C-alpha positions, 0 to 999 in steps of 0.5 A: 477513456483513459487515453483522454486524461492528461499525462499529469493527471494519470501520474497523480492518480497512479501516485496519489491513489493507486500506491496508497491503496495497494499498500493498504491491500498488502497490509490487510493481506499480511495481517489476514495471513498472520491471524490465520497462520502466525508470523512467517516470511510471507507476512513480513514480506508483505508488511515490509513492502507495504511500509516501503510503498507507504514511505514512496507515496506522495503522503510520505510518513503519514500513517494510520495508527495500527490497532492490534 
C-alpha cells in the first residue's frame, strides 16, 4: 500500500505527522521518567531532543503549553 503513495505524500506524512508524534512521545517519556526518578541526564536529553524535533517540524515554533 505504501508503494502506491506518491513521494510527495510520503514526505508530507513523515514531516507533517511523524516528526510531531515522535516529539510528543519523547516529551511524554521524559516527563514520566522525571516524575518517577527525578531529573537526570536522560530526561533532559529526551526533552531537549523533543524540543529540537518540534523546532525542525514544519509547524515551527508552534507549541502547546506545558502543564506542570
